[in-house]
C-alpha positions in Angstrom: 284.9 156.5 259.8 282.8 158.6 257.5 279.0 158.9 257.7 277.5 156.0 255.8 274.1 157.6 255.2 273.3 161.1 254.0 269.6 161.2 254.2 269.5 160.9 250.4 269.7 157.1 250.3 273.3 157.1 249.0 276.6 156.4 250.7 279.5 158.9 250.9 281.4 156.7 248.4 278.5 156.8 246.0 278.0 160.5 246.2 281.7 161.2 245.9 281.7 159.4 242.6 278.4 160.9 241.3 278.5 164.5 242.6 279.3 167.3 240.2 281.3 169.4 242.7 281.9 172.1 240.1 278.2 173.0 240.4 277.7 175.7 243.1 274.1 174.7 243.7 275.2 171.2 244.6 278.0 172.4 246.8 275.7 174.8 248.6 273.1 172.0 249.1 275.7 169.6 250.5 277.2 172.3 252.7 273.7 173.0 254.1 273.1 169.3 254.8 276.5 168.5 256.3 277.4 171.8 258.0 274.3 173.8 258.8 272.1 170.8 259.6 274.8 168.4 260.4 278.0 169.6 262.2 276.1 172.4 264.0 274.1 169.8 265.8 277.2 169.2 267.8 279.7 171.2 269.8 283.0 172.1 268.3 284.9 169.5 270.4 282.4 166.7 269.6 283.5 163.9 267.2 280.3 164.5 265.3 281.6 167.9 264.3 284.7 166.5 262.6 282.7 163.6 261.2 280.4 165.8 259.3 283.2 168.0 258.0 285.3 165.0 256.9 282.3 163.5 255.2 281.6 166.7 253.2 285.3 167.0 252.3 285.3 163.3 251.1 282.3 164.0 248.8 283.4 167.5 247.5 287.0 168.4 248.4 286.5 171.9 246.9 284.2 173.4 249.6 286.2 176.0 251.5 283.8 176.3 254.4 284.3 172.6 255.3 288.0 173.2 255.9 287.4 176.4 257.8 284.9 174.8 260.2 287.0 171.7 260.6 289.8 173.9 261.8 287.7 175.6 264.6 288.2 172.8 267.2 292.0 172.9 266.6 292.0 176.7 267.1 290.0 176.4 270.3 292.6 174.1 271.7 295.5 176.1 270.3 296.6 173.2 268.0 297.7 175.6 265.3 299.9 173.0 263.5 296.7 171.2 262.5 294.5 174.3 262.1 296.5 176.3 259.7 296.8 173.8 256.9 293.0 173.7 256.9 292.8 177.5 256.9 295.3 177.6 254.1 293.1 175.3 252.0 290.1 177.4 252.6 292.0 180.5 251.5 293.3 178.6 248.4 289.7 177.7 247.4 288.0 181.0 248.3 290.5 183.8 248.9 287.9 186.5 249.0 286.1 184.9 251.8 288.9 183.6 254.0 292.1 185.6 253.5 291.1 188.2 256.1 289.9 185.6 258.5 293.3 183.8 258.3 294.9 187.2 258.9 292.7 187.7 262.0 293.8 184.3 263.4 297.5 185.2 262.8 297.1 188.6 264.5 295.0 187.5 267.5 295.9 183.9 268.1 299.4 183.0 266.8 300.9 186.5 267.0 302.3 186.1 263.5 302.2 189.8 262.9 304.2 189.9 259.7 302.0 187.1 258.3 298.8 188.8 259.3 299.9 192.1 257.6 300.5 190.2 254.4 297.1 188.6 254.6 295.3 191.9 255.3 297.0 193.6 252.4 295.9 190.8 250.1 292.4 191.0 251.6 292.3 194.7 250.9 293.0 194.1 247.2 290.3 191.3 247.1 287.6 193.1 249.1 288.5 196.7 249.6 287.6 198.4 252.9 285.7 195.4 254.3 285.5 194.2 257.8 286.6 191.0 259.7 285.1 190.4 263.2 283.7 193.9 263.5 287.0 195.7 262.5 288.5 197.0 259.3 291.6 195.5 257.8 293.8 198.6 258.6 292.7 198.2 262.3 294.4 194.8 262.4 297.4 196.0 260.5 297.6 198.8 263.2 297.6 196.2 266.0 300.3 194.2 264.2 302.5 197.3 263.6 302.0 198.5 267.2 303.3 195.1 268.4 306.2 195.2 266.0 307.2 198.7 267.1 306.4 200.2 263.7 304.7 203.2 265.3 304.5 205.5 262.2 302.9 202.7 260.2 300.5 201.8 263.1 299.4 205.5 263.3 298.7 205.5 259.5 296.8 202.2 259.8 294.5 203.5 262.7 293.9 206.8 260.9 292.8 204.8 257.8 290.6 202.6 260.0 288.9 205.8 261.3 288.5 207.1 257.7 286.8 203.9 256.6 284.5 203.8 259.6 283.4 207.4 259.2 283.3 207.4 255.5 285.9 210.2 255.5 283.7 212.5 257.6 285.7 213.1 260.8 282.7 214.7 262.4 281.2 211.2 262.7 283.4 210.2 265.6 280.5 208.4 267.2 280.7 205.9 264.4 284.2 204.8 265.4 284.6 201.6 267.4 285.9 202.2 270.9 288.8 199.8 270.4 290.2 202.0 267.7 290.5 204.9 270.2 291.9 202.5 272.8 294.8 201.3 270.6 295.4 204.7 269.1 295.7 205.9 272.7 298.1 203.1 273.6 300.1 203.9 270.5 300.5 207.5 271.5 301.2 206.5 275.0 304.1 204.4 273.7 305.3 207.3 271.6 305.2 209.6 274.6 302.7 211.9 272.8 300.7 212.3 276.0 298.1 214.8 274.9 297.0 212.6 272.0 297.1 209.5 274.2 294.8 211.2 276.7 292.4 212.4 274.0 292.0 209.0 272.4 291.7 207.1 275.7 289.0 209.5 276.9 287.2 209.0 273.6 287.2 205.3 274.3 285.9 205.7 277.9 283.2 208.1 276.7 281.9 205.2 274.5 282.6 202.4 276.9 283.0 203.8 280.4 284.1 200.5 282.1 286.7 199.5 279.5 289.4 198.1 281.7 292.4 198.6 279.4 291.4 202.2 278.6 291.0 203.0 282.3 294.3 201.3 283.1 296.3 203.2 280.4 294.6 206.5 281.3 295.7 205.9 284.9 299.2 205.1 283.8 299.2 208.2 281.7 298.3 210.4 284.7 301.0 208.6 286.7 303.5 209.4 284.0 
């Protein structure tokens, strides 16, 4: 059942017929009402969350953010069969805003590493050298290639990640996220390049002393 009242004195059916959904100002106003002031009043797993998203989609089916937010509860409960058609719709409507996010989901949640790499390469063309969830696109490509055993590509990805973070100035190592050093260290560990592995893992620990994975792999390195 869709929301019967919008706070504007019109029903969803009436608004659906009358709204000019090609007008960005109207879309933004509806998104603010239904998502920012509507769905966000509830938790992700509340029926109210889905109700507001569904109502907005019924009025204007071309608002990408409605699909992306509607997918969140399914992602939280690992129901990816329901989540990804919604994410695909968001990408279809606004590829610049959601292609990298979909790649992030594929990389971290579904372990679709090949698919994630494709998305991040597309995202790089759409929004060059941008970030998703605090990391560059090459960082995620590096994770994927590391998992796929494509070590040479992963090394290239992580080096590009460092280049973007430092602006090409390798003296600015303090600007690099500790997880970049972690996974570069793990990569060299897997490649049996122990000196490089140690250097990068120690860089990670210098920034984040209690990083469990960095300490674990450094311990394994000494054991090796």
